[in-house]
BASE-425635 format. One record per residue: residue in one letter; x, y, z of N, C-alpha, C in turn. Coordinates in steps of 0.02 Angstrom, whole numbers, padded with zeros to 5 digits, always signed. Example, Ala and Ser with C-alpha at 12.3 -4.5 7.8 and 13.67 -1.06 7.14 Angstrom:
<pts>
A+00660-00284+00390+00615-00225+00390+00660-00165+00390S+00642-00112+00354+00684-00053+00357+00645+00002+00394
</pts>
This chain:
<pts>
M+08967+03549+03120+08920+03500+03147+08899+03518+03218A+08950+03539+03257+08935+03557+03327+08888+03617+03329L+08899+03664+03282+08856+03724+03280+08785+03705+03262R+08779+03656+03214+08711+03635+03194+08675+03600+03251R+08711+03559+03288+08680+03525+03345+08657+03575+03398T+08701+03626+03408+08683+03677+03457+08619+03714+03436G+08613+03728+03371+08553+03761+03347+08491+03719+03356N+08499+03655+03343+08441+03610+03351+08418+03607+03424V+08468+03607+03469+08451+03606+03540+08413+03669+03560L+08436+03726+03533+08402+03789+03550+08330+03790+03524I+08324+03763+03463+08255+03761+03434+08211+03716+03477A+08240+03660+03498+08201+03613+03540+08182+03646+03606I+08230+03683+03635+08215+03716+03699+08160+03767+03690V+08165+03807+03635+08113+03858+03623+08045+03825+03612A+08046+03769+03573+07983+03734+03561+07952+03708+03624I+07996+03680+03667+07972+03654+03731+07942+03710+03773C+07977+03767+03773+07952+03825+03812+07884+03849+03785L+07880+03851+03718+07816+03873+03688+07760+03825+03704I+07777+03761+03698+07726+03710+03713+07707+03714+03787G+07759+03722+03829+07744+03727+03901+07703+03789+03918G+07721+03844+03884+07682+03905+03896+07611+03898+03873A+07603+03866+03814+07535+03856+03789+07495+03811+03835A+07531+03758+03859+07496+03712+03905+07477+03748+03970A+07524+03789+03995+07509+03827+04056+07452+03876+04045G+07453+03908+03986+07399+03954+03971+07332+03919+03966F+07334+03860+03933+07272+03821+03927+07245+03801+03995L+07291+03778+04037+07271+03757+04104+07243+03817+04144G+07278+03874+04135+07254+03934+04169+07185+03955+04146W+07175+03950+04079+07108+03967+04051+07054+03919+04076Q+07072+03854+04078+07025+03806+04104+07008+03820+04177R+07059+03838+04215+07047+03854+04286+07002+03915+04292Y+07014+03965+04251+06974+04027+04253+06902+04012+04234R+06892+03972+04181+06824+03954+04161+06789+03915+04216G+06826+03870+04247+06796+03832+04301+06777+03876+04359F+06819+03926+04374+06803+03974+04428+06740+04014+04412S+06736+04041+04351+06681+04087+04334+06614+04052+04328Q+06616+03987+04311+06553+03952+04296+06535+03900+04349H+06577+03892+04399+06563+03841+04450+06529+03874+04510P+06477+03844+04539+06444+03874+04598+06494+03887+04654V+06488+03946+04685+06533+03963+04740+06515+03922+04801S+06563+03911+04843+06551+03876+04906+06547+03926+04963G+06518+03906+05018+06517+03948+05078+06457+03993+05085L+06410+03992+05036+06351+04035+05041+06295+04000+05079A+06269+04033+05129+06212+04008+05167+06148+04039+05140E+06092+04011+05159+06027+04040+05141+06021+04110+05171D+05984+04154+05135+05969+04222+05159+06032+04263+05169T+06084+04251+05129+06144+04292+05132+06134+04354+05088T+06152+04412+05114+06146+04474+05076+06212+04511+05078V+06224+04551+05027+06283+04593+05023+06261+04662+05000Q+06289+04713+05032+06271+04782+05017+06326+04815+04976V+06306+04848+04922+06352+04890+04884+06334+04962+04900V+06381+04999+04928+06369+05067+04950+06400+05115+04900R+06369+05173+04893+06395+05224+04848+06468+05239+04864G+06511+05238+04813+06581+05253+04823+06624+05191+04835D+06593+05132+04840+06632+05070+04850+06676+05056+04790S+06738+05036+04803+06781+05010+04750+06766+04937+04739F+06791+04908+04684+06780+04837+04672+06812+04796+04728G+06870+04818+04751+06903+04782+04805+06861+04781+04869T+06826+04836+04883+06783+04838+04942+06725+04789+04935V+06695+04787+04876+06640+04741+04864+06665+04669+04869L+06723+04656+04841+06752+04588+04845+06765+04568+04917A+06788+04616+04958+06799+04601+05029+06734+04584+05063R+06678+04616+05044+06613+04600+05074+06591+04531+05052L+06606+04512+04990+06589+04445+04967+06628+04393+05008R+06690+04408+05022+06730+04363+05063+06700+04358+05133T+06681+04414+05161+06650+04414+05228+06586+04374+05229A+06550+04375+05172+06486+04338+05167+06498+04263+05163G+06561+04241+05156+06576+04170+05157+06607+04143+05094I+06613+04185+05042+06640+04161+04978+06717+04159+04981R+06746+04101+04969+06818+04093+04969+06845+04075+04900D+06802+04064+04853+06822+04040+04787+06860+04094+04748G+06909+04071+04708+06943+04115+04661+06992+04163+04693H+07044+04180+04655+07091+04232+04676+07061+04300+04659D+07084+04351+04693+07059+04418+04679+07069+04436+04605L+07126+04414+04576+07140+04429+04506+07087+04398+04461E+07066+04338+04478+07014+04305+04437+06949+04343+04441W+06930+04367+04499+06869+04407+04506+06875+04472+04465R+06932+04503+04465+06941+04565+04427+06938+04552+04352L+06970+04497+04330+06966+04480+04259+06895+04465+04238L+06858+04430+04282+06788+04414+04266+06746+04477+04262A+06757+04523+04309+06720+04586+04308+06734+04625+04244K+06797+04624+04221+06813+04658+04158+06781+04623+04099Q+06782+04557+04099+06751+04518+04044+06676+04532+04040L+06643+04538+04097+06570+04548+04099+06550+04622+04095D+06599+04665+04085+06586+04738+04084+06553+04760+04149A+06575+04731+04204+06548+04749+04270+06596+04791+04310A+06659+04794+04289+06709+04833+04326+06689+04906+04326G+06682+04934+04386+06663+05004+04393+06590+05017+04380K+06549+04964+04370+06478+04973+04352+06431+04936+04399L+06456+04916+04458+06412+04882+04506+06364+04933+04536K+06299+04917+04536+06248+04964+04558+06241+04963+04635V+06227+05021+04662+06216+05028+04734+06153+04990+04754G+06155+04956+04810+06096+04921+04835+06114+04859+04874E+06061+04824+04894+06068+04762+04933+06052+04703+04888Y+06095+04653+04889+06088+04596+04845+06082+04531+04884E+06037+04488+04861+06030+04422+04890+06077+04374+04854L+06117+04337+04892+06162+04287+04864+06134+04219+04882E+06118+04180+04830+06085+04116+04842+06135+04059+04833P+06132+04009+04876+06175+03950+04866+06167+03922+04796G+06223+03906+04764+06221+03880+04696+06236+03932+04643M+06241+03996+04663+06259+04048+04615+06332+04042+04595T+06347+04060+04533+06416+04062+04509+06443+04133+04517P+06509+04142+04516+06537+04210+04517+06509+04254+04461A+06500+04224+04401+06473+04263+04346+06402+04286+04361E+06361+04244+04390+06292+04263+04406+06291+04317+04459I+06336+04314+04508+06339+04364+04560+06357+04432+04530L+06408+04434+04488+06429+04498+04459+06377+04525+04410R+06345+04482+04372+06291+04506+04327+06234+04537+04367R+06216+04505+04422+06162+04531+04464+06179+04601+04490M+06242+04610+04511+06263+04675+04537+06271+04726+04480R+06294+04703+04423+06301+04748+04365+06233+04773+04342D+06183+04729+04343+06116+04747+04318+06072+04780+04371G+06097+04783+04433+06058+04817+04485+05997+04779+04507R+06000+04712+04505+05942+04672+04527+05944+04666+04603V+05927+04721+04635+05931+04726+04708+05869+04694+04740I+05873+04682+04804+05816+04656+04842+05762+04709+04845Q+05701+04690+04831+05644+04737+04834+05602+04721+04895Y+05585+04773+04931+05542+04767+04990+05475+04801+04974R+05424+04782+05012+05356+04809+05001+05328+04838+05065F+05295+04895+05057+05259+04925+05113+05189+04940+05090T+05139+04916+05127+05069+04923+05107+05032+04971+05152L+05002+05022+05122+04954+05065+05156+04885+05035+05145V+04850+05022+05199+04786+04986+05196+04728+05036+05189E+04682+05020+05145+04622+05062+05136+04586+05069+05203G+04570+05131+05220+04533+05144+05281+04577+05161+05341W+04642+05153+05335+04686+05174+05389+04682+05250+05398N+04688+05273+05459+04696+05345+05470+04771+05360+05473F+04788+05424+05476+04859+05442+05472+04898+05419+05533R+04866+05414+05589+04900+05388+05649+04921+05315+05637Q+04879+05276+05606+04896+05207+05591+04951+05202+05538V+04949+05248+05490+05002+05249+05439+05070+05261+05471R+05073+05310+05516+05136+05326+05549+05161+05268+05592A+05115+05235+05626+05135+05177+05667+05164+05121+05624A+05132+05108+05566+05157+05055+05522+05225+05073+05494L+05236+05136+05476+05301+05158+05452+05355+05150+05505N+05338+05167+05566+05386+05160+05621+05405+05088+05634N+05359+05042+05618+05372+04971+05629+05407+04937+05570A+05416+04973+05515+05449+04945+05456+05525+04950+05466Q+05555+04896+05488+05624+04897+05510+05674+04911+05454V+05657+04893+05392+05705+04903+05337+05711+04976+05319L+05659+05015+05330+05660+05086+05313+05705+05126+05360R+05734+05178+05333+05767+05228+05376+05711+05273+05404H+05715+05287+05468+05661+05325+05500+05683+05397+05511E+05650+05442+05474+05665+05513+05477+05607+05553+05507T+05550+05521+05521+05491+05558+05542+05470+05551+05615P+05495+05503+05654+05467+05493+05721+05468+05555+05765E+05517+05599+05756+05521+05659+05798+05480+05717+05771L+05448+05708+05713+05409+05762+05682+05336+05755+05700D+05304+05810+05719+05231+05807+05726+05200+05810+05656D+05135+05803+05652+05103+05799+05587+05116+05862+05545A+05112+05921+05577+05122+05984+05541+05193+05988+05514M+05242+05971+05555+05312+05973+05533+05325+05922+05478L+05292+05864+05483+05302+05813+05433+05276+05837+05365M+05217+05867+05364+05189+05891+05301+05232+05947+05273A+05259+05990+05316+05304+06043+05292+05367+06013+05263T+05393+05960+05294+05454+05927+05269+05440+05896+05201L+05380+05871+05190+05361+05842+05125+05351+05896+05072G+05347+05958+05094+05337+06013+05047+05266+06038+05042F+05224+06020+05092+05154+06041+05090+05134+06072+05157P+05165+06128+05175+05150+06159+05240+05078+06182+05244G+05048+06172+05302+04980+06194+05314+04927+06144+05293Q+04946+06090+05259+04897+06039+05239+04886+05989+05295H+04823+05970+05304+04807+05917+05350+04826+05851+05317P+04860+05806+05353+04885+05745+05320+04832+05691+05306E+04776+05694+05342+04727+05640+05336+04700+05635+05265G+04700+05574+05239+04672+05562+05173+04717+05577+05114R+04777+05604+05128+04821+05628+05074+04866+05575+05044F+04863+05513+05069+04910+05462+05048+04871+05401+05023L+04886+05381+04962+04846+05328+04930+04863+05259+04957P+04812+05222+04978+04824+05153+05001+04844+05108+04942E+04905+05086+04942+04931+05041+04891+04992+05007+04920T+05021+04961+04882+05084+04930+04902+05141+04965+04865Y+05189+04989+04903+05245+05027+04875+05309+04986+04878I+05346+04986+04824+05408+04949+04818+05466+04995+04836F+05512+04970+04877+05571+05011+04894+05631+04966+04905H+05689+04996+04906+05752+04960+04917+05781+04981+04984R+05824+04940+05011+05857+04957+05074+05893+05024+05065G+05885+05066+05115+05913+05134+05111+05859+05186+05102A+05799+05165+05079+05743+05212+05073+05718+05230+05142S+05686+05288+05147+05662+05313+05211+05586+05314+05213D+05559+05324+05273+05486+05331+05280+05462+05392+05241L+05503+05444+05237+05484+05503+05197+05478+05485+05123D+05522+05441+05099+05518+05420+05029+05451+05386+05014I+05429+05343+05060+05364+05309+05051+05308+05360+05051L+05309+05407+05097+05256+05457+05101+05254+05501+05039K+05312+05517+05012+05314+05557+04951+05281+05519+04893Q+05296+05455+04887+05264+05414+04835+05189+05411+04845A+05168+05399+04907+05097+05391+04922+05059+05457+04912Y+05090+05513+04929+05058+05578+04919+05048+05591+04844Q+05100+05579+04806+05096+05591+04733+05043+05545+04702A+05041+05483+04725+04992+05435+04698+04921+05457+04713M+04909+05482+04774+04842+05506+04791+04825+05569+04752D+04873+05613+04744+04861+05674+04706+04838+05657+04635E+04871+05609+04605+04854+05589+04537+04786+05552+04534A+04774+05508+04582+04712+05470+04583+04652+05516+04595L+04659+05564+04640+04605+05610+04654+04590+05654+04594A+04643+05678+04562+04633+05721+04503+04597+05682+04447A+04616+05619+04438+04584+05578+04387+04510+05566+04403A+04495+05552+04466+04426+05541+04486+04385+05604+04478W+04411+05660+04500+04375+05724+04498+04360+05743+04425A+04406+05728+04380+04396+05745+04310+04339+05705+04280Q+04321+05648+04310+04268+05605+04284+04204+05610+04325R+04199+05660+04367+04141+05665+04412+04076+05675+04374K+04023+05649+04404+03957+05658+04375+03933+05730+04387P+03891+05755+04342+03866+05824+04352+03818+05828+04411D+03810+05889+04437+03762+05904+04489+03778+05871+04556L+03841+05854+04568+03859+05828+04634+03861+05885+04685P+03842+05872+04747+03844+05924+04799+03914+05933+04827L+03964+05933+04784+04034+05938+04804+04066+05997+04768K+04099+06040+04806+04126+06101+04777+04198+06093+04751S+04232+06042+04773+04303+06035+04755+04324+05962+04758A+04382+05949+04730+04410+05882+04734+04423+05863+04807Y+04441+05912+04848+04454+05897+04919+04390+05873+04954E+04333+05902+04937+04269+05878+04965+04255+05807+04941A+04273+05791+04880+04265+05723+04855+04310+05675+04896L+04369+05699+04913+04414+05658+04954+04384+05646+05024I+04354+05697+05052+04322+05689+05118+04265+05639+05114L+04222+05646+05063+04166+05600+05056+04192+05528+05044A+04243+05522+05003+04271+05455+04988+04297+05422+05052S+04326+05462+05097+04351+05433+05159+04294+05406+05202I+04237+05440+05202+04179+05416+05240+04152+05352+05208V+04147+05352+05142+04124+05292+05106+04170+05233+05121E+04235+05246+05122+04283+05193+05136+04271+05162+05205K+04259+05204+05255+04250+05179+05323+04182+05145+05332E+04133+05164+05294+04066+05135+05301+04056+05071+05261T+04100+05059+05212+04090+05003+05167+04122+04939+05193G+04080+04887+05198+04105+04821+05217+04111+04774+05159Q+04072+04788+05106+04075+04747+05045+04084+04794+04986A+04132+04777+04944+04151+04821+04889+04091+04838+04844S+04045+04791+04836+03988+04802+04791+03942+04857+04816E+03948+04877+04879+03902+04927+04907+03931+04998+04907R+03992+05007+04885+04023+05073+04890+03982+05128+04856R+03960+05116+04794+03923+05167+04758+03855+05179+04789R+03823+05127+04817+03757+05136+04849+03765+05179+04912I+03818+05165+04950+03830+05205+05011+03846+05277+04992A+03886+05286+04940+03900+05354+04916+03836+05388+04894G+03790+05350+04863+03727+05379+04841+03685+05404+04900V+03684+05367+04955+03647+05388+05014+03674+05455+05039F+03740+05460+05047+03769+05522+05074+03761+05580+05025T+03764+05566+04961+03755+05618+04910+03684+05647+04915R+03634+05604+04919+03565+05628+04924+03554+05666+04989R+03584+05644+05043+03578+05680+05107+03608+05751+05101L+03666+05756+05069+03696+05822+05060+03652+05865+05015Q+03624+05837+04963+03581+05875+04918+03519+05901+04953R+03493+05864+05002+03432+05883+05037+03445+05921+05102G+03508+05933+05117+03524+05969+05178+03515+05928+05241M+03514+05862+05235+03506+05819+05293+03574+05809+05327L+03573+05796+05392+03633+05777+05427+03658+05710+05400L+03723+05703+05395+03750+05639+05370+03742+05584+05422Q+03749+05600+05486+03738+05552+05540+03776+05486+05528T+03841+05493+05520+03883+05434+05508+03931+05423+05566D+03930+05364+05595+03969+05349+05655+04045+05357+05646P+04074+05337+05588+04147+05343+05582+04174+05413+05591T+04135+05464+05572+04159+05533+05583+04158+05550+05657V+04107+05526+05692+04104+05538+05765+04163+05505+05799I+04177+05443+05780+04233+05406+05810+04299+05443+05797Y+04307+05468+05736+04368+05505+05719+04375+05567+05764G+04320+05601+05774+04322+05661+05816+04337+05646+05889M+04319+05585+05911+04333+05566+05980+04407+05552+05992G+04444+05536+05938+04515+05523+05944+04529+05467+05992G+04576+05480+06037+04595+05429+06086+04542+05415+06138G+04488+05454+06139+04435+05443+06187+04387+05388+06167Y+04395+05363+06105+04351+05309+06083+04377+05243+06110S+04332+05205+06143+04353+05143+06175+04314+05083+06149G+04285+05089+06089+04249+05034+06060+04174+05044+06055S+04148+05094+06089+04077+05109+06086+04067+05185+06089I+04025+05211+06044+04013+05283+06043+03970+05304+06102G+03913+05272+06110+03868+05289+06165+03835+05356+06156R+03789+05371+06200+03753+05434+06197+03800+05493+06207R+03849+05483+06250+03896+05537+06264+03936+05556+06202G+03956+05505+06164+03994+05520+06103+03951+05556+06052L+03889+05536+06045+03845+05569+05997+03830+05641+06016D+03832+05656+06081+03816+05723+06105+03878+05767+06111T+03937+05738+06104+03999+05777+06110+04009+05819+06047D+04017+05884+06057+04022+05930+06001+04094+05934+05976T+04109+05899+05921+04173+05906+05887+04158+05924+05815P+04205+05952+05778+04192+05969+05707+04174+05909+05664Y+04188+05849+05691+04176+05788+05653+04111+05753+05672N+04073+05782+05717+04010+05751+05738+03956+05768+05688T+03944+05722+05641+03895+05735+05588+03823+05723+05611Y+03814+05707+05676+03747+05706+05705+03728+05775+05729L+03778+05819+05736+03766+05887+05761+03778+05939+05707H+03826+05927+05663+03845+05977+05613+03826+05955+05543P+03793+05998+05504+03774+05980+05436+03835+05979+05389G+03825+05946+05333+03877+05946+05283+03933+05897+05299L+03986+05903+05261+04044+05861+05269+04086+05883+05329P+04124+05838+05360+04172+05859+05411+04228+05900+05379P+04269+05932+05419+04320+05979+05391+04376+05945+05353T+04390+05882+05367+04445+05846+05334+04423+05774+05321P+04460+05739+05280+04448+05667+05276+04458+05634+05344I+04433+05573+05352+04440+05537+05415+04482+05474+05407A+04505+05461+05346+04543+05400+05333+04574+05406+05263M+04611+05355+05244+04642+05352+05178+04596+05312+05131P+04560+05344+05086+04517+05306+05040+04557+05278+04982G+04536+05219+04958+04566+05190+04899+04535+05217+04836K+04561+05194+04779+04536+05219+04715+04462+05203+04705A+04440+05145+04728+04369+05127+04719+04324+05174+04757A+04345+05194+04817+04304+05241+04857+04304+05310+04824L+04361+05330+04796+04363+05394+04761+04314+05394+04702Q+04314+05338+04666+04269+05333+04608+04196+05333+04630A+04181+05300+04685+04112+05299+04710+04089+05368+04731A+04134+05407+04760+04115+05474+04784+04097+05520+04726V+04127+05511+04669+04113+05555+04611+04063+05523+04562D+04046+05460+04575+03997+05426+04532+03952+05383+04575P+03912+05415+04618+03869+05376+04664+03813+05342+04626A+03789+05287+04656+03734+05251+04624+03669+05290+04631P+03627+05291+04580+03562+05324+04586+03516+05284+04630G+03461+05315+04650+03413+05280+04692+03377+05329+04738D+03337+05301+04784+03300+05344+04831+03318+05330+04903A+03365+05285+04916+03383+05268+04985+03417+05327+05019L+03395+05339+05081+03425+05392+05123+03454+05364+05188F+03446+05300+05198+03469+05268+05260+03499+05200+05243F+03543+05177+05287+03565+05107+05283+03586+05085+05353V+03581+05020+05365+03599+04992+05429+03636+04927+05417S+03685+04914+05459+03726+04854+05452+03686+04791+05469K+03698+04739+05430+03669+04673+05444+03717+04630+05485N+03771+04661+05508+03820+04627+05551+03861+04574+05515D+03859+04575+05449+03900+04529+05411+03942+04565+05358G+03946+04631+05366+03982+04672+05318+03938+04705+05266S+03877+04680+05259+03830+04709+05211+03779+04753+05248H+03737+04788+05209+03689+04835+05237+03620+04826+05205V+03570+04851+05241+03502+04857+05214+03490+04931+05202F+03465+04948+05142+03454+05018+05123+03379+05033+05124S+03362+05093+05148+03291+05112+05155+03281+05183+05129A+03220+05195+05103+03203+05262+05078+03168+05304+05131T+03139+05273+05183+03102+05310+05235+03131+05294+05303Y+03120+05341+05349+03146+05330+05416+03109+05273+05451A+03045+05267+05439+03006+05214+05471+03031+05145+05449Q+03044+05140+05385+03071+05077+05360+03141+05064+05389H+03181+05115+05391+03248+05109+05418+03246+05089+05492N+03202+05119+05530+03197+05104+05601+03176+05032+05613A+03134+05007+05569+03114+04937+05574+03174+04891+05563W+03216+04907+05514+03276+04867+05503+03326+04873+05561V+03329+04932+05591+03372+04941+05649+03348+04896+05706D+03282+04894+05715+03253+04848+05766+03274+04776+05752C+03272+04759+05689+03287+04690+05670+03360+04672+05681Y+03406+04713+05654+03477+04695+05654+03517+04722+05712Q+03497+04780+05738+03538+04810+05791+03507+04798+05861R+03441+04801+05864+03409+04792+05930+03387+04719+05940K+03398+04679+05888+03386+04606+05892+03313+04590+05911R+03267+04626+05882+03196+04612+05896+03169+04565+05843A+03158+04504+05862+03139+04451+05815+03074+04467+05780A+03026+04497+05815+02961+04512+05784+02970+04560+05726S+03013+04610+05733+03025+04657+05678+03055+04621+05618C+03102+04576+05631+03133+04538+05576+03081+04497+05539R+03038+04463+05576+02988+04421+05544+02940+04463+05502A+02919+04521+05528+02873+04564+05492+02905+04590+05428L+02968+04611+05432+03003+04637+05374+03014+04582+05321Q+03028+04523+05345+03039+04468+05298+02974+04450+05262R+02917+04453+05299+02852+04439+05267+02837+04493+05215T+02852+04555+05232+02840+04610+05185+02882+04602+05122A+02946+04586+05133+02991+04577+05076+02969+04518+05033Q+02946+04464+05065+02923+04406+05027+02860+04423+04987G+02814+04461+05018+02754+04481+04983+02769+04525+04923Q+02816+04571+04930+02835+04614+04874+02864+04573+04817Q+02905+04523+04835+02935+04480+04784+02881+04440+04747E+02831+04415+04784+02777+04376+04752+02736+04420+04706N+02722+04482+04727+02685+04528+04684+02721+04543+04620E+02788+04551+04625+02829+04564+04566+02827+04505+04518E+02825+04444+04546+02827+04384+04504+02762+04374+04466V+02704+04396+04494+02640+04386+04461+02620+04446+04418S+02658+04501+04424+02640+04560+04385+02652+04546+04311P+02606+04572+04269+02614+04560+04196+02675+04597+04169
</pts>
């Protein structure tokens, strides 16, 4: 009897232990689930954490702690990483941690490489000096080019001897923390190379352009002269006809480019008379290089100019232009819009109105 009672006691003890172990396990599982699915505390707005190449999980976890996260034991974080297949698979980059995120959401974001994306925009019509200044001011980028002159920079990119102007496509480029200014320039160079090749392949026949590079030069001039997108092809048409007839291009943006730092807001007679390779009032044909970064629309206009007979245009001071087929007509519009001669404006308006009335009554 004593032996039987002893056996019953042992069974009861084992049962209690099993029940206690199961209860403890259940409580532990509940605690773990609560940890993995409950929003972490201590995260402020605009908190970021960097995962660097070679980081161990412990190093990343230490950075999370430094960022303000106190939730969970290290073992719980490691178990969660294993459960989510994130252990050893956290991607390099910078991550935004938002208040309200759970540990599971944080590890999934790092596992999937959903890093912070930054944007850098090259603006249509910028020259290379402006491009370099904007890159230097982009604080997130690593700066590898400030000590390089233009020639050294192009050699570093792998294009020694090339003039940099016009070689980089104006677009918005996406990058991650750790990217350099050279990385952006490589993307922009490749993008322009592809855009120019595509435009040149679709060029209209009988253009007065010998190469894709000449199309790039013309596109840069069109870009600088265009104030309204709808006029790009018309402006390209004017310059195309001038080249075909051997006329001087006589475009102010090339003169300004040739003046460099000497330009102070007005060309003046002195600027027009200064002999630089870019002075298209003195030298026939295209200038030796582009004068700015043309966008895709300007490239397309340069290889597909609008037909017509206009050889001149003048700004109306609102971004648009008036186009003329003769110099006398052009000079009258210059009097109207640039020299502010009211009589010329009234005469031109009467002429335009009369032409419109004649068109309306014509059979």
